[in-house]
C-alpha positions in Angstrom: 103.7 109.8 110.4 104.0 110.3 106.6 106.9 108.9 104.7 109.7 111.1 103.5 109.0 112.3 100.0 112.1 112.4 97.8 113.0 115.1 95.3 115.8 115.4 92.8 117.9 117.1 95.4 117.4 114.5 98.2 117.5 111.2 96.2 121.3 110.9 96.3 121.6 111.7 100.1 118.6 109.7 101.2 118.9 106.7 99.0 122.2 106.2 97.3 124.3 107.3 100.3 122.2 105.7 103.0 123.9 103.5 105.6 120.9 101.2 105.7 118.8 99.7 102.9 116.1 102.0 101.4 112.8 100.8 100.0 111.6 103.4 97.5 107.9 103.6 96.6 107.6 105.0 93.1 104.1 106.5 92.8 101.9 109.3 91.4 99.1 111.2 93.2 96.5 110.2 90.5 97.3 106.5 90.7 94.5 104.4 92.4 96.7 101.4 93.1 99.4 103.6 94.6 96.8 105.0 97.1 95.9 101.4 98.0 99.5 100.6 98.7 100.2 103.7 100.8 98.9 102.4 104.2 100.8 99.2 103.7 104.0 101.1 103.1 103.3 103.2 106.2 103.0 100.0 108.3 106.2 98.6 106.9 108.0 101.9 107.6 106.9 101.8 111.3 107.5 98.1 111.9 110.9 97.9 110.2 112.3 101.4 111.0 115.4 100.0 112.6 116.4 98.0 109.5 115.1 99.8 106.4 114.3 103.3 105.4 111.0 103.6 103.5 110.5 106.6 101.2 108.2 107.8 98.4 109.1 109.2 95.0 106.5 110.9 92.9 107.3 109.9 89.3 105.6 113.1 88.0 107.9 115.3 90.0 111.1 113.3 89.9 111.0 112.0 86.3 114.8 111.7 85.8 115.2 109.2 88.7 112.1 107.1 87.6 113.5 106.9 84.0 117.0 106.0 85.2 115.7 103.0 87.1 113.3 101.9 84.3 110.1 102.5 86.2 107.4 101.9 83.5 104.4 101.0 85.8 103.3 102.2 89.2 103.3 101.5 91.9 106.9 100.1 91.7 109.0 99.3 94.8 112.7 99.2 94.5 115.1 98.2 97.4 118.4 99.9 97.3 121.4 98.6 99.3 124.8 100.4 99.3 123.6 102.7 96.6 122.5 100.0 94.2 119.0 98.8 93.1 118.8 95.2 94.5 115.3 94.1 93.9 112.0 95.4 92.4 108.3 94.6 92.7 105.6 96.1 90.5 102.0 96.5 91.5 100.0 96.4 94.7 101.1 93.4 96.9 100.1 92.3 100.4 102.3 93.4 103.2 103.6 89.9 103.8 104.6 89.5 100.2 106.6 92.8 100.3 108.3 91.8 103.5 109.2 88.4 102.2 110.3 89.6 98.7 112.6 92.2 100.1 113.9 90.1 103.0 112.9 92.7 105.6 112.8 90.3 108.5 
């Protein structure tokens, strides 16, 4: 199962208006560390599907959203709750760190 890939048209519906928290993975296709993080994000999406929605946003395709949230380095993970950015992590991190940092359990 691949994660939902956001566009300018789907960001508001899928993230800002979501009933559950949304963990957004800001990435680019050319980014090596982003590719390293991808399988970790897939695991988190499967294991925590009932409590958090995990989505991907390509910063080269959705530049306005990346700029709006100050994404300067990738990969960047931002947790949105009730339409607001709550917490952010930059760089590749182990699965356990991501789970703990974003309080997914």
